[in-house]
N, C-alpha and C positions, 0 to 999 in steps of 0.2 A: 715419236708420239701425237695420234692423232685425236682432234677435239672434237666431240660430236655437238655442232653449234647450235642442233634441234632444240636442245635443252635449256638454251634459252630464251627468254620471252621477246627482249630486243638485243638488237645490233646497232651500237653507238660508235659514228668515226667523227676523231679529231680533226677536224680539218685544216692543212696548213701543216709548219712546223712546230716538232714538241721537243723538248730540251729533251734527249734521251738516256742523259745521266738523272734524271727524276727517278726516286724509287717507287716502292709500294704508297708506301704513305703522301707522298708527293702529287702523285696520280689522282689517287683518292680526295686526296683534299681538294685538286684542280674540279674533278667532276663535281663535288658536291658544292664546294663554293662560290664556282663562276659561272658552272650551268645549274646547278640548282637539281641537280638530278641524284637519287640516292643511291650510291655506289654496293651497296652491300641488297641492293633488289636482285632480280633475275635478270641482269644484262650482263653483256660483256662490252669491254670499251677498248679501242684502238686508236692507235698514236704511231706518229711518223717521224724520222728522223729527218734533218735537215736534206741529205743526200737520196733518198726516199729508196735505200736499197737496204732497210731493217725497219721494222715496226715491233710495238710491244700491243700485249694484250692483255688488258687484266680485269679479273672477273671476281664475283663472292662464291665459294664454294660451299658455305654453307658453318665453316668453324673460323674460316681465314681467307686472307685475299692470295688469289692463283698472279702469279705477273709470268707471262711466256713473253720470251724475246726472238725473234726471225732474222736472221741477216743472210740477205743472197749471196752466195757464192759469184755468182755469173757478171757479166756486166751491166746485167737488167736495173731494171728500177719499177717501182710503183706506179701506177697512175693515181696520184693520192691527190685530192680536191684541195686547190691551192687559199679559199679564203680562209681567213688566218683566225680569225675568232670565232669560227662556225662549229658546233656540235651537230650532228645529225644523225636518226633512224636510218638505215640501209636495210637492204632485204636481203635475204640466202642468198638471193641471183647476184646482185651487185656486189655479195663480198664475195663468190666464188669471179665473178669479175675481176676484181681487185684482186685477186690471189693469181688470176691467169695473167696478171699484165695489160687490163683493160680498162679503162675510162671506164665510172659508175655509173657515167649519163651517158647511155647511148640514144642518141638522136634517131637513128632507126628501129630501134626496138620498140616494140608492139605495148604501146600505154595499157593497163589492166583498164576494164569496163565493167559496169555494174550490168548487172544481167536485167536484161529489158525482157520483161512479160507481153504480152502479144494478146490481146482482150479480141 
């Protein structure tokens, strides 16, 4: 199954380890109570386990929550950010990097700049 992430206004990633035994209710409560973000908004939330070879994605589809789970079958691991108590918004490009096994913060990537107007 492929999910078109363009339908979401925000992509949030929970840095560090998340207990993968948590269910929909536990993850939704974590988002709402600890990070003060409405889990029923037009956003997707990403959580990773301790071994970094699996993650869960939680989103609201209009009439209920959807929980997706992915586990890598190879010996690879996701380059998940380490700071344990942080949730942050990431871009579509950063999500693609994450799924390709690349760190989401690239030292050599060009930073977006504001368009300057020459007078």
